[in-house]
Structure formats: C-alpha cells, structure tokens
ROSE-4610 file (N, C-alpha, C; in Angstrom, 1 decimal, always signed):
// ROSE-4610
residu = [X/X/X/X/X/X/X/X/X/X/X/X/X/X/X/X/X/X/X/X/X/X/X/X/X/X/X/X/X/X/X/X/X/X/X/X/X/X/X/X/X/X/X/X/X/X/X/X/X/X/X/X/X/X/X/X/X/X/X/X/X/X/X/X/X/X/X/X/X/X/X/X/X/X/X/X/X/X/X/X/X/X/X/X/X/X/X/X/X/X/X/X/X/X/X/X/X/X/X/X/X/X/X/X/X/X/X/X/X/X/X/X/X/X/X/X/X/X/X/X/X/X/X/X/X/X/X/X/X/X/X/X/X/X/X/X/X/X/X/X/X/X/X/X/X/X/X/X/X/X/X/X/X/X/X/X/X/X/X/X/X/X/X/X/X/X/X/X/X/X/X/X/X/X/X/X/X/X/X/X/X/X/X/X/X/X/X/X/X/X/X/X/X/X/X/X/X/X/X/X/X/X/X/X/X/X/X/X/X/X/X/X/X/X/X/X/X/X/X/X/X/X/X/X/X/X/X/X/X/X/X/X/X/X/X/X/X/X/X/X/X/X/X/X/X/X/X/X/X/X/X/X/X/X/X/X/X/X/X/X/X/X/X/X/X/X/X/X/X/X/X/X/X/X/X/X/X/X/X/X/X/X/X/X/X/X/X/X/X/X/X/X/X/X/X/X/X/X/X/X/X/X/X/X/X/X/X/X/X/X/X/X/X/X/X/X/X/X/X/X/X/X/X/X/X/X/X/X/X/X/X/X/X/X/X/X/X/X/X/X/X/X/X/X/X/X/X/X/X/X/X/X/X/X/X/X/X/X/X/X/X/X/X/X/X/X/X/X/X/X/X/X/X/X/X/X/X/X/X/X/X/X/X/X/X/X/X/X/X/X/X/X/X/X/X/X/X/X/X/X/X/X/X/X/X/X/X/X/X/X/X/X/X/X/X/X/X/X/X/X/X/X/X/X/X/X/X/X/X/X/X/X/X/X/X/X/X/X/X/X/X/X/X/X/X/X/X/X/X/X/X/X/X/X/X/X/X/X/X/X/X/X/X/X/X/X/X/X/X/X/X/X/X/X/X/X/X/X/X/X/X/X/X/X/X/X/X/X/X/X/X/X/X/X/X/X/X/X/X/X/X/X/X/X/X/X/X/X/X/X/X/X/X/X/X/X/X/X/X/X/X/X/X/X/X/X/X/X/X/X/X/X/X/X/X/X/X/X/X/X/X/X/X/X/X/X/X/X/X/X/X/X/X/X/X/X/X/X/X/X/X/X/X/X/X/X/X/X/X/X/X/X/X/X/X/X/X/X/X/X/X/X/X/X/X/X/X/X/X/X/X/X/X/X/X/X/X/X/X/X/X/X/X/X/X/X/X/X/X/X/X/X/X/X/X/X/X/X/X/X/X/X/X/X/X/X/X/X/X/X/X/X/X/X/X/X/X/X/X/X/X/X/X/X/X/X/X/X/X/X/X/X/X/X/X/X/X/X/X/X/X/X/X/X/X/X/X/X/X/X/X/X/X/X/X/X/X/X/X/X/X/X/X/X/X/X/X/X/X/X/X/X/X/X/X/X/X/X/X/X/X/X/X/X/X/X/X/X/X/X/X/X/X/X]
num = [1/1/1/2/2/2/3/3/3/4/4/4/5/5/5/6/6/6/7/7/7/8/8/8/9/9/9/10/10/10/11/11/11/12/12/12/13/13/13/14/14/14/15/15/15/16/16/16/17/17/17/18/18/18/19/19/19/20/20/20/21/21/21/22/22/22/23/23/23/24/24/24/25/25/25/26/26/26/27/27/27/28/28/28/29/29/29/30/30/30/31/31/31/32/32/32/33/33/33/34/34/34/35/35/35/36/36/36/37/37/37/38/38/38/39/39/39/40/40/40/41/41/41/42/42/42/43/43/43/44/44/44/45/45/45/46/46/46/47/47/47/48/48/48/49/49/49/50/50/50/51/51/51/52/52/52/53/53/53/54/54/54/55/55/55/56/56/56/57/57/57/58/58/58/59/59/59/60/60/60/61/61/61/62/62/62/63/63/63/64/64/64/65/65/65/66/66/66/67/67/67/68/68/68/69/69/69/70/70/70/71/71/71/72/72/72/73/73/73/74/74/74/75/75/75/76/76/76/77/77/77/78/78/78/79/79/79/80/80/80/81/81/81/82/82/82/83/83/83/84/84/84/85/85/85/86/86/86/87/87/87/88/88/88/89/89/89/90/90/90/91/91/91/92/92/92/93/93/93/94/94/94/95/95/95/96/96/96/97/97/97/98/98/98/99/99/99/100/100/100/101/101/101/102/102/102/103/103/103/104/104/104/105/105/105/106/106/106/107/107/107/108/108/108/109/109/109/110/110/110/111/111/111/112/112/112/113/113/113/114/114/114/115/115/115/116/116/116/117/117/117/118/118/118/119/119/119/120/120/120/121/121/121/122/122/122/123/123/123/124/124/124/125/125/125/126/126/126/127/127/127/128/128/128/129/129/129/130/130/130/131/131/131/132/132/132/133/133/133/134/134/134/135/135/135/136/136/136/137/137/137/138/138/138/139/139/139/140/140/140/141/141/141/142/142/142/143/143/143/144/144/144/145/145/145/146/146/146/147/147/147/148/148/148/149/149/149/150/150/150/151/151/151/152/152/152/153/153/153/154/154/154/155/155/155/156/156/156/157/157/157/158/158/158/159/159/159/160/160/160/161/161/161/162/162/162/163/163/163/164/164/164/165/165/165/166/166/166/167/167/167/168/168/168/169/169/169/170/170/170/171/171/171/172/172/172/173/173/173/174/174/174/175/175/175/176/176/176/177/177/177/178/178/178/179/179/179/180/180/180/181/181/181/182/182/182/183/183/183/184/184/184/185/185/185/186/186/186/187/187/187/188/188/188/189/189/189/190/190/190/191/191/191/192/192/192/193/193/193/194/194/194/195/195/195/196/196/196/197/197/197/198/198/198/199/199/199/200/200/200/201/201/201/202/202/202/203/203/203/204/204/204/205/205/205/206/206/206/207/207/207/208/208/208/209/209/209/210/210/210/211/211/211/212/212/212/213/213/213/214/214/214/215/215/215/216/216/216/217/217/217/218/218/218/219/219/219/220/220/220/221/221/221/222/222/222/223/223/223/224/224/224/225/225/225/226/226/226/227/227/227/228/228/228/229/229/229/230/230/230/231/231/231/232/232/232/233/233/233/234/234/234/235/235/235/236/236/236/237/237/237/238/238/238]
x = [-3.2/-3.2/-2.5/-1.6/-0.8/-1.7/-2.9/-3.7/-4.7/-4.6/-5.5/-4.8/-5.3/-4.6/-4.6/-5.4/-5.5/-6.0/-5.8/-6.3/-7.8/-8.3/-9.8/-10.6/-11.8/-12.8/-14.1/-14.9/-16.2/-17.3/-18.2/-19.3/-20.6/-21.7/-23.0/-23.6/-24.4/-25.1/-26.4/-26.7/-27.9/-28.9/-28.5/-29.5/-30.3/-31.5/-32.3/-32.0/-32.2/-32.0/-32.8/-33.9/-34.7/-34.1/-33.0/-32.3/-31.1/-31.3/-30.1/-29.1/-29.4/-28.5/-27.7/-28.0/-27.4/-26.8/-25.6/-24.9/-24.5/-25.2/-25.0/-24.6/-23.6/-23.0/-23.2/-23.2/-23.2/-22.2/-21.5/-20.5/-20.3/-19.7/-19.3/-17.9/-17.7/-16.3/-15.5/-14.9/-14.1/-12.6/-12.3/-10.9/-10.3/-9.1/-8.4/-9.0/-9.4/-10.0/-11.3/-12.2/-13.6/-13.5/-12.5/-12.4/-11.9/-11.0/-10.5/-11.6/-12.5/-13.7/-14.6/-14.7/-15.5/-14.9/-13.6/-13.0/-13.0/-13.6/-13.6/-14.4/-14.0/-14.7/-15.3/-16.3/-17.0/-15.9/-15.9/-14.9/-13.8/-13.6/-12.5/-12.9/-11.9/-12.2/-12.0/-12.9/-12.7/-13.0/-12.4/-12.6/-13.6/-14.6/-15.6/-15.8/-15.8/-16.1/-17.3/-18.0/-19.1/-20.4/-21.5/-21.8/-21.4/-21.2/-20.8/-21.7/-21.7/-22.5/-23.9/-24.5/-25.9/-26.9/-26.6/-27.5/-28.5/-29.5/-30.5/-31.9/-32.9/-34.3/-34.5/-35.3/-35.7/-37.2/-37.9/-39.3/-39.3/-38.2/-38.1/-38.1/-37.9/-37.9/-39.3/-40.3/-41.6/-42.3/-43.4/-44.3/-44.0/-43.1/-42.8/-41.4/-40.8/-39.4/-39.3/-38.4/-38.1/-36.6/-36.4/-35.0/-34.6/-33.4/-32.8/-31.6/-31.5/-30.4/-29.8/-28.5/-27.8/-27.0/-27.4/-26.7/-26.6/-25.3/-25.1/-25.4/-25.6/-25.9/-27.3/-28.0/-29.2/-29.0/-27.7/-27.4/-27.9/-27.6/-28.1/-29.6/-30.1/-31.6/-32.4/-31.8/-32.4/-32.6/-31.6/-31.7/-32.9/-33.0/-34.1/-35.5/-35.6/-36.8/-37.2/-36.2/-36.5/-37.1/-36.4/-36.8/-38.2/-38.5/-39.8/-40.9/-40.6/-41.6/-41.7/-40.6/-40.7/-41.5/-41.4/-42.0/-43.3/-43.8/-45.0/-44.9/-43.8/-43.6/-44.5/-45.1/-46.1/-45.3/-44.7/-43.8/-43.9/-44.4/-44.5/-43.1/-42.7/-41.4/-41.5/-40.9/-40.8/-39.4/-39.0/-37.6/-37.6/-36.7/-36.4/-35.0/-35.0/-33.8/-33.2/-32.0/-31.4/-30.3/-30.4/-29.4/-29.1/-27.9/-27.5/-28.3/-28.5/-29.3/-30.3/-31.3/-32.2/-31.6/-30.4/-29.8/-28.8/-28.7/-27.8/-28.6/-29.6/-30.4/-30.3/-29.3/-29.2/-30.5/-30.9/-32.0/-33.4/-33.4/-34.6/-35.8/-35.6/-36.6/-37.1/-36.1/-36.5/-37.3/-36.9/-37.7/-39.1/-39.3/-40.6/-41.5/-40.8/-41.5/-41.9/-40.9/-41.1/-42.3/-42.4/-43.5/-44.8/-44.9/-46.1/-46.6/-45.6/-45.9/-46.0/-45.7/-45.6/-46.5/-47.7/-48.6/-48.1/-47.1/-46.5/-45.3/-45.0/-43.7/-44.1/-43.4/-43.5/-42.0/-41.9/-40.6/-40.7/-39.8/-39.7/-38.3/-38.3/-37.0/-36.8/-35.5/-35.1/-34.0/-34.2/-33.1/-32.5/-31.2/-30.5/-30.4/-30.0/-29.8/-30.4/-30.8/-31.3/-32.8/-33.3/-34.7/-35.1/-36.4/-37.0/-38.1/-38.1/-39.2/-39.3/-38.1/-38.1/-38.9/-39.1/-39.9/-41.2/-41.7/-43.0/-44.1/-44.2/-45.3/-45.0/-43.9/-43.5/-43.6/-43.3/-43.2/-41.8/-41.7/-40.3/-40.3/-39.1/-38.9/-37.6/-37.6/-36.3/-35.6/-34.3/-33.6/-32.8/-32.5/-31.8/-32.7/-32.5/-33.3/-33.0/-34.1/-34.0/-35.1/-35.2/-36.2/-37.6/-37.8/-39.1/-39.6/-38.7/-39.1/-39.5/-38.6/-38.9/-40.2/-40.4/-41.7/-42.9/-42.8/-44.0/-44.2/-43.1/-43.2/-43.9/-43.5/-44.0/-45.0/-45.6/-46.6/-46.1/-44.8/-44.2/-44.4/-44.5/-44.8/-43.5/-42.6/-41.3/-41.3/-42.1/-42.0/-42.4/-41.7/-42.0/-41.6/-40.8/-40.3/-38.8/-38.4/-37.0/-36.4/-35.3/-34.7/-33.4/-33.3/-32.1/-31.5/-30.2/-29.5/-28.2/-28.1/-26.9/-26.5/-25.2/-24.7/-23.3/-22.9/-21.5/-21.5/-20.3/-20.2/-21.0/-20.8/-21.6/-23.1/-23.6/-25.0/-25.4/-24.6/-24.9/-24.9/-24.0/-23.9/-25.1/-25.5/-26.7/-28.0/-28.2/-29.4/-29.5/-28.4/-28.4/-28.6/-28.1/-28.4/-29.8/-30.5/-31.9/-32.7/-32.4/-33.2/-33.0/-31.8/-31.5/-32.2/-32.3/-33.0/-34.5/-35.0/-36.4/-36.6/-35.6/-35.7/-35.8/-35.3/-35.3/-34.2/-34.5/-33.5/-32.4/-31.2/-30.1/-30.5/-31.2/-31.5/-32.5/-33.1/-34.0/-33.3/-32.0/-31.2/-30.2/-30.4/-29.4/-28.7/-27.4/-26.6/-25.6/-25.2/-24.2/-23.5/-22.2/-21.5/-20.5/-20.3/-19.3/-17.9/-17.4/-16.1/-15.5/-14.1/-13.4/-12.9/-13.3/-12.9/-13.9/-13.9/-14.8/-16.3/-16.6/-18.0/-18.6/-17.9/-18.4/-19.7/-20.2/-21.5/-21.6/-22.8/-23.2/-24.6/-25.0/-26.4/-26.6/-25.6/-25.8/-26.9/-27.6/-28.6/-27.9/-28.1/-27.6/-28.5/-28.5/-29.4/-28.7/-29.4/-28.8/-27.7/-27.7/-26.6/-25.3/-25.5/-24.3/-23.8/-24.7/-24.2/-23.5/-24.0/-23.3/-21.9/-21.7/-20.4/-19.5/-20.0/-19.2/-18.8/-19.8/-19.6/-18.6/-18.8/-17.9/-16.5/-16.3/-14.9/-14.4/-15.2/-14.7/-14.4/-15.2/-14.9/-13.6/-13.4/-12.2/-11.0/-11.0/-9.9/-9.6/-10.7/-10.5/-9.9/-10.4/-9.9/-8.4/-8.0/-6.6/-5.8/-6.3/-5.5/-5.3/-6.4/-6.3/-5.3/-5.3/-4.3/-2.9/-2.7/-1.4/-0.9/-1.7/-1.3/-1.0/-1.8/-1.6/-0.2/+0.1/+1.4/+2.5/+2.3/+3.4/+3.7/+2.6/+2.8/+3.6/+3.4/+4.1/+5.6/+6.0/+7.4/+8.1/+7.4/+8.0/+8.5/+9.6/+10.1/+9.1/+9.0/+8.1/+8.4]
y = [+14.6/+13.2/+13.2/+12.2/+12.2/+12.1/+11.5/+11.3/+12.5/+13.4/+14.6/+15.8/+16.4/+17.6/+18.8/+18.8/+20.0/+19.5/+20.3/+20.0/+20.3/+20.9/+21.3/+20.0/+20.0/+18.9/+19.5/+18.8/+19.2/+18.5/+19.2/+18.6/+19.2/+18.4/+18.9/+19.7/+20.7/+21.5/+20.9/+20.8/+20.1/+21.2/+22.4/+23.4/+23.9/+24.3/+24.8/+26.2/+26.6/+28.0/+29.0/+28.5/+29.4/+29.7/+29.0/+29.2/+30.0/+31.3/+32.2/+32.4/+32.2/+32.4/+31.1/+30.0/+28.7/+28.1/+27.6/+26.8/+25.4/+24.4/+23.1/+22.1/+21.3/+20.2/+18.9/+17.8/+16.5/+15.6/+14.8/+13.9/+12.7/+11.7/+10.6/+10.8/+10.6/+10.8/+9.5/+9.4/+8.2/+8.5/+9.4/+9.7/+10.7/+11.0/+12.0/+13.4/+13.7/+15.1/+15.2/+14.3/+14.4/+14.2/+13.4/+13.2/+14.5/+15.2/+16.5/+17.5/+17.5/+18.4/+18.1/+16.8/+16.4/+16.9/+17.1/+17.6/+19.2/+19.8/+21.3/+21.8/+22.9/+23.5/+24.8/+25.2/+26.5/+27.6/+28.4/+29.5/+29.2/+27.9/+27.6/+28.1/+28.6/+29.1/+28.1/+28.2/+27.3/+28.2/+27.9/+28.6/+27.8/+28.5/+27.9/+28.6/+27.9/+28.5/+27.8/+28.6/+28.0/+28.8/+28.3/+26.9/+26.8/+25.5/+25.2/+24.1/+23.8/+22.7/+23.0/+22.0/+22.2/+21.2/+20.6/+19.6/+20.4/+21.0/+21.9/+21.6/+22.0/+21.9/+23.1/+22.9/+24.0/+23.8/+24.9/+24.7/+24.0/+24.1/+23.5/+22.0/+21.4/+20.0/+19.3/+20.1/+19.6/+19.5/+18.8/+18.7/+17.5/+16.6/+15.4/+15.1/+14.8/+14.5/+13.2/+12.3/+11.1/+11.2/+11.0/+11.0/+9.6/+9.2/+7.9/+8.2/+7.8/+8.1/+6.8/+6.7/+5.6/+6.1/+5.7/+6.0/+7.5/+8.0/+9.4/+10.3/+9.6/+10.4/+11.1/+10.9/+11.6/+13.0/+13.4/+14.7/+15.9/+16.0/+17.2/+17.1/+15.9/+15.8/+16.3/+16.2/+16.7/+18.2/+18.9/+20.3/+20.6/+19.9/+20.1/+19.8/+18.8/+18.4/+19.4/+19.9/+20.9/+22.2/+22.6/+23.8/+23.6/+22.5/+22.2/+22.3/+21.8/+21.7/+23.2/+23.9/+25.2/+26.2/+26.0/+27.0/+26.5/+25.3/+24.7/+24.6/+24.1/+24.0/+23.0/+23.4/+22.6/+21.6/+20.6/+19.6/+18.3/+17.3/+16.0/+15.3/+14.9/+14.3/+12.9/+11.9/+10.6/+10.3/+10.0/+9.7/+8.2/+7.5/+6.1/+6.0/+5.6/+5.8/+4.5/+4.1/+2.8/+2.9/+2.1/+2.0/+0.6/+0.4/-1.0/-1.7/-1.0/-1.6/-0.6/-1.0/+0.0/+0.8/+0.4/+1.2/+2.3/+2.3/+3.2/+4.0/+4.8/+5.6/+7.0/+7.8/+9.2/+10.0/+10.9/+11.8/+11.0/+9.8/+9.0/+9.8/+10.2/+10.8/+12.1/+12.9/+14.2/+13.9/+12.9/+12.6/+12.2/+11.4/+11.0/+12.2/+13.1/+14.3/+15.2/+15.4/+16.2/+15.6/+14.3/+13.7/+14.0/+14.1/+14.5/+15.9/+16.8/+18.2/+18.6/+17.6/+17.9/+16.9/+17.3/+16.3/+15.9/+16.6/+16.2/+15.3/+14.9/+14.1/+12.7/+11.7/+10.3/+9.8/+9.1/+8.5/+7.0/+6.4/+4.9/+4.5/+3.8/+3.3/+1.9/+1.7/+0.4/-0.1/-1.2/-1.7/-2.9/-2.9/-3.9/-5.2/-5.1/-6.3/-6.2/-7.4/-7.4/-7.0/-6.9/-6.6/-5.2/-5.0/-3.7/-3.2/-3.8/-3.6/-2.1/-1.4/+0.0/+0.9/+0.4/+1.3/+0.6/-0.2/-0.9/+0.0/+1.2/+2.1/+3.0/+2.8/+3.6/+2.7/+3.4/+2.7/+2.1/+0.8/+0.2/-1.0/-1.3/-2.4/-3.1/-4.4/-5.1/-5.4/-5.2/-5.5/-4.3/-4.3/-3.3/-2.6/-1.3/-0.7/-1.3/-1.7/-2.3/-1.7/-2.2/-1.7/-1.9/-3.1/-3.4/-2.5/-2.1/-1.2/+0.2/+0.7/+2.0/+1.9/+0.8/+0.7/+0.8/+0.1/+0.1/+1.5/+2.2/+3.5/+4.5/+4.5/+5.5/+4.9/+3.7/+3.1/+2.9/+2.6/+2.3/+3.5/+4.7/+5.9/+6.8/+6.5/+7.2/+8.6/+8.7/+10.0/+11.2/+12.3/+13.6/+13.7/+12.8/+12.8/+13.1/+13.9/+14.1/+13.3/+12.6/+11.7/+12.3/+12.5/+13.0/+11.7/+11.5/+10.3/+10.7/+10.2/+10.6/+9.4/+9.1/+8.0/+7.6/+6.4/+5.9/+5.6/+5.6/+5.3/+4.0/+2.9/+1.7/+1.9/+2.6/+2.9/+3.8/+4.8/+5.7/+5.0/+4.2/+3.4/+2.5/+1.8/+0.9/+1.7/+2.8/+3.5/+4.2/+4.7/+5.3/+4.3/+3.1/+2.0/+1.6/+1.5/+1.2/+2.3/+3.5/+4.6/+4.7/+4.5/+4.5/+3.3/+2.2/+1.0/+1.3/+2.2/+2.6/+3.8/+4.1/+5.2/+6.6/+6.8/+8.1/+8.9/+10.0/+10.8/+11.4/+11.6/+12.1/+13.4/+14.3/+15.6/+15.4/+14.2/+14.0/+13.2/+12.9/+12.2/+13.1/+13.6/+14.6/+13.8/+13.8/+13.0/+13.8/+13.3/+13.9/+12.8/+12.5/+11.4/+12.0/+11.3/+11.7/+11.2/+11.8/+11.3/+12.5/+12.5/+13.4/+12.8/+11.5/+10.8/+10.9/+9.9/+9.9/+9.8/+9.5/+9.3/+10.6/+11.7/+13.0/+13.4/+14.6/+15.0/+15.0/+14.5/+14.4/+15.0/+15.2/+15.7/+17.0/+17.9/+19.2/+20.0/+20.7/+21.6/+23.0/+23.5/+24.7/+25.9/+26.0/+27.0/+28.4/+29.5/+30.8/+30.9/+30.2/+30.4/+29.8/+28.6/+28.0/+28.9/+29.5/+30.4/+31.6/+32.1/+33.2/+32.9/+31.6/+31.2/+31.2/+30.6/+30.5/+31.9/+32.8/+34.1/+34.9/+34.7/+35.4/+34.9/+33.6/+33.1/+33.6/+33.7/+34.2/+35.7/+36.4/+37.8/+38.1/+37.2/+37.4/+37.1/+36.0/+35.6/+36.7/+37.3/+38.4/+39.6/+39.9/+41.1/+40.9/+39.7/+39.4/+39.6/+39.1/+39.2/+40.7/+41.5/+42.9/+43.6/+43.3/+43.9/+43.5/+42.2/+41.7/+42.4/+42.6/+43.2/+44.7/+45.3/+46.7/+46.9/+46.0/+46.1/+45.8/+44.9/+44.6/+45.8/+46.5/+47.6/+48.7/+48.8/+49.9/+49.6/+48.3/+48.0/+48.1/+48.2/+48.3/+49.7/+49.8/+51.2/+51.8/+53.2/+53.9/+53.5]
z = [+29.0/+28.5/+27.1/+26.9/+25.6/+24.4/+24.5/+23.3/+23.1/+23.9/+23.8/+23.2/+22.2/+21.6/+22.6/+23.6/+24.5/+25.8/+26.9/+28.2/+28.3/+27.3/+27.4/+27.1/+27.6/+27.4/+27.0/+26.2/+25.8/+26.7/+27.2/+28.0/+27.5/+27.6/+27.3/+28.4/+28.0/+28.9/+29.3/+30.6/+31.1/+31.4/+31.9/+32.2/+31.0/+31.3/+30.2/+29.8/+28.5/+28.2/+29.0/+29.6/+30.4/+31.7/+32.1/+33.4/+33.1/+32.9/+32.4/+33.5/+34.8/+35.9/+36.2/+35.5/+35.9/+34.6/+34.8/+33.8/+34.4/+34.0/+34.6/+33.6/+34.0/+33.2/+33.9/+33.2/+33.8/+33.2/+34.0/+33.5/+34.4/+33.9/+34.8/+35.3/+36.6/+37.1/+37.0/+35.8/+35.6/+35.4/+34.5/+34.2/+35.2/+35.0/+35.9/+35.8/+34.6/+34.4/+35.1/+34.9/+35.5/+37.1/+37.5/+39.0/+39.6/+38.8/+39.3/+39.4/+38.4/+38.5/+39.7/+40.0/+41.1/+42.4/+42.4/+43.7/+43.8/+42.8/+42.9/+44.1/+44.6/+45.8/+45.4/+46.1/+45.9/+45.9/+44.9/+44.8/+43.9/+43.5/+42.6/+41.2/+40.4/+39.1/+38.0/+37.0/+35.8/+34.6/+33.5/+32.3/+31.4/+30.9/+30.1/+28.8/+27.7/+26.4/+25.7/+24.9/+24.2/+24.4/+24.0/+23.5/+22.1/+21.7/+20.3/+19.8/+18.5/+17.9/+17.5/+16.9/+16.4/+16.9/+18.1/+18.6/+19.5/+18.8/+19.4/+18.9/+19.7/+19.2/+18.3/+17.3/+16.4/+15.9/+15.7/+15.2/+13.8/+13.1/+11.7/+11.8/+13.0/+13.1/+12.9/+13.0/+12.9/+14.2/+14.3/+15.5/+16.4/+15.9/+16.8/+16.7/+17.9/+18.0/+18.8/+18.3/+19.0/+19.5/+20.8/+21.3/+21.7/+21.2/+21.6/+22.4/+23.6/+24.5/+25.0/+25.1/+25.7/+26.9/+28.1/+29.3/+29.5/+29.8/+30.1/+28.9/+27.7/+26.5/+26.6/+27.7/+27.9/+28.3/+28.7/+29.2/+28.4/+27.1/+26.3/+26.1/+26.1/+25.9/+27.1/+28.3/+29.5/+29.4/+28.8/+28.6/+27.7/+26.6/+25.7/+26.3/+27.0/+27.7/+28.7/+29.5/+30.5/+29.8/+28.7/+28.0/+27.4/+26.8/+26.2/+27.3/+28.5/+29.6/+30.2/+30.4/+30.9/+30.1/+28.7/+27.8/+27.2/+27.7/+27.2/+25.7/+25.2/+23.7/+23.1/+22.0/+21.3/+20.4/+21.1/+20.5/+21.2/+20.4/+21.0/+21.1/+22.3/+22.5/+23.1/+22.4/+23.0/+23.2/+24.5/+24.9/+25.1/+24.4/+24.6/+25.1/+26.4/+27.2/+27.6/+27.1/+27.4/+28.4/+29.5/+30.5/+30.8/+31.4/+31.6/+32.7/+33.8/+34.9/+35.5/+36.2/+36.8/+37.9/+38.4/+39.4/+38.9/+37.5/+36.9/+35.8/+36.2/+35.3/+35.6/+35.1/+35.5/+35.2/+36.1/+35.9/+35.9/+36.4/+36.3/+37.0/+38.3/+39.1/+38.4/+37.9/+37.3/+36.0/+35.2/+34.0/+34.3/+35.3/+35.7/+36.1/+36.8/+37.2/+36.0/+35.1/+33.9/+33.1/+33.0/+32.2/+32.8/+34.2/+34.8/+34.5/+34.2/+34.0/+32.5/+31.7/+30.2/+29.5/+29.1/+28.4/+27.0/+26.5/+25.2/+25.3/+26.6/+26.8/+27.2/+26.6/+27.0/+27.2/+28.3/+28.7/+28.7/+27.9/+27.9/+28.4/+29.5/+30.0/+29.5/+29.0/+28.4/+29.3/+30.0/+31.0/+30.4/+30.2/+29.6/+30.4/+31.7/+32.5/+33.8/+34.4/+35.7/+35.8/+37.0/+37.2/+36.8/+36.6/+36.2/+37.2/+38.4/+39.3/+39.8/+39.8/+40.3/+39.4/+38.2/+37.2/+36.9/+37.8/+37.6/+37.2/+37.7/+37.4/+36.2/+35.6/+34.4/+33.1/+32.0/+30.7/+30.6/+30.9/+31.0/+30.2/+29.5/+28.7/+29.0/+29.1/+29.4/+28.1/+28.1/+26.9/+26.3/+25.0/+24.4/+23.3/+23.1/+22.0/+20.7/+20.0/+18.7/+17.8/+16.6/+15.6/+16.1/+16.7/+17.2/+18.3/+19.2/+20.3/+19.7/+18.8/+18.2/+17.4/+16.7/+16.0/+16.9/+18.0/+19.0/+19.6/+19.9/+20.5/+19.6/+18.3/+17.4/+16.4/+16.7/+15.9/+14.4/+14.3/+13.0/+12.0/+12.6/+11.8/+11.8/+10.8/+10.8/+10.1/+9.0/+8.3/+9.1/+8.8/+9.4/+10.9/+11.3/+12.7/+12.7/+13.6/+13.8/+14.9/+14.7/+15.7/+16.2/+17.5/+18.2/+18.8/+18.5/+19.0/+19.7/+21.0/+21.7/+22.6/+22.6/+23.5/+23.0/+23.6/+23.2/+21.7/+21.1/+19.6/+19.1/+19.8/+19.3/+19.3/+20.4/+20.4/+19.3/+19.0/+17.9/+16.5/+16.3/+15.1/+14.9/+16.0/+16.0/+15.7/+16.4/+16.2/+14.8/+14.3/+13.0/+11.9/+12.1/+11.1/+11.1/+12.3/+12.3/+11.6/+11.9/+11.3/+9.8/+9.3/+7.9/+7.2/+7.9/+7.3/+7.2/+8.1/+8.1/+7.1/+6.3/+5.3/+5.9/+7.1/+7.6/+7.0/+6.4/+5.7/+6.7/+6.2/+7.0/+7.7/+7.1/+7.7/+8.9/+9.0/+10.2/+11.3/+11.1/+12.1/+12.7/+13.9/+14.5/+15.6/+15.5/+16.4/+17.2/+18.4/+19.2/+19.9/+19.5/+20.2/+21.2/+22.3/+23.2/+22.8/+21.7/+21.1/+20.4/+20.3/+19.5/+18.3/+18.0/+16.8/+15.7/+14.8/+13.7/+14.1/+15.3/+15.8/+16.4/+16.2/+16.7/+16.1/+16.4/+15.9/+14.4/+14.0/+12.6/+12.5/+11.2/+11.0/+11.7/+11.7/+12.4/+11.7/+12.6/+12.1/+11.8/+10.6/+10.2/+10.6/+11.9/+12.5/+12.5/+12.9/+12.9/+13.9/+15.1/+16.0/+15.4/+14.7/+14.1/+13.0/+12.2/+11.1/+11.7/+12.8/+13.4/+13.8/+14.4/+14.8/+13.5/+12.4/+11.2/+10.7/+10.6/+10.1/+11.0/+12.3/+13.3/+13.1/+12.9/+12.7/+11.4/+10.3/+9.0/+9.2/+9.9/+10.0/+10.8/+11.9/+12.7/+11.8/+11.0/+10.1/+9.1/+8.5/+7.5/+8.2/+9.4/+10.1/+10.4/+10.9/+11.2/+9.9/+8.8/+7.5/+7.1/+7.3/+7.0/+7.8/+9.1/+10.0/+9.7/+9.3/+9.0/+7.7/+6.7/+5.5/+5.8/+6.6/+7.0/+7.6/+8.6/+9.3/+8.4/+7.4/+6.5/+5.6/+5.1/+4.3/+5.0/+6.3/+7.0/+7.1/+6.9/+7.0/+5.7/+4.6/+3.3/+3.0/+2.2/+1.9/+0.9/+0.9/+0.0/-1.5]
C-alpha cells in the first residue's frame, strides 16, 4: 500500500502466555492484507517478529485493573484475561466492553465463560445501537461508554486503579479524556491504539522485557559500530 512504509503489519496477540505451543492473533478481514491472511491455508508460511510493546499486565499495577475496550480493541485484553484466569492471578479485573450492536461482539461467549471461572473478573457489555436482549442474563448497558458508566462500575473510586484502554483512535481519545478529567495520573493509563500514526501506544510500561529490547538494540548498534571501525582500520595504511 502506498501509504504504508512496509508490507509488514502489527497485530495483537490473543493467546495467553500460558499457551506456549500456540500463537494466536485476531483481526477484522477488511483490507487487502487481512483478506489475504484469511485466505491462507494450512502449510502456508508466514514470517512473524516480536513480541513488541509494553501493553502488558504487571504486578506493579496494583490489585485492581479496569479495562476499557472498543470493538476489536478487546483483542490484547483477551490475552490478559485468559492469563489471569489460567494462573488464578490475584488481580481484580473489570472489563467495560463497547460494541456497536449485540450481533457484533467478538469473543462474547468466551468472555462470559471466563467470568464464570474467574471470581476476580467482571464483564460489562455496552451496546451502542439496537436491542440488548441477547445479553439479558449478563451485565449489559445500552449506549456508549461515558464517565457515568465508569463511575458506576468502579463505585466512583478511581485512585490506585490501573486503566488499560484499547480501541479505535476516537475511542482512545474519549476514554483518555474521561480518565484525565477524573485525575487519573498518566502512569495509570496504559493505552494501545490500532494505528501507526500519532494515536499509537502511549503510557508504556517500562517493564523488564521492554528494557531488554532497548538494551539488546543498543548492544547490536554498538557491536555493529565496533565491527565497522575494525574493518575500517584494516583498510588504512600502517
């Protein structure tokens, strides 16, 4: 694509770190790239690099996490919730999940099942348009995520909570504005936008994996420089 710097694309990992033999991604098949992926057959080869970024769960986040997801932005949060459930992580998680209609809620059945197996997990579905009867037995709200909905979910208790936000850029901007208006500090707002522009990931966690990536890159650059200087010296006259 002429607007893309490379043919590579970035996708969120859905599989849990506990599933070491599985690498699972999730995406909407809209553009040429994702439609081509949907046409892949068993045995076809693909090149994968990563993982990258700092959109990860950490003990340092505290004992309670609130996840705000817009549409397919729930993808990386699914991995976190699977991991927390698989490991019986002592972490309270509230997922507030906004979708356009009740017929377009990715991972709905799995989330309902995960909630049954994880006493620390609460799922709140927020449906923008149309009926909500399919979720009649769940915690469901009609409309869009706003400050009032978040207030009710967390009993208006914002301090000492970490907020993970993921979704389209307008969703990200709206949720970040609400949280900042509630005096949530930047280090407690961890975001991941599906964008290569100015709305990309912010509030990165400087965790040890991230630092290892930085140090590894610095070491590689330094090593390349040393080799280059050594080769140059060999070409110079005595």
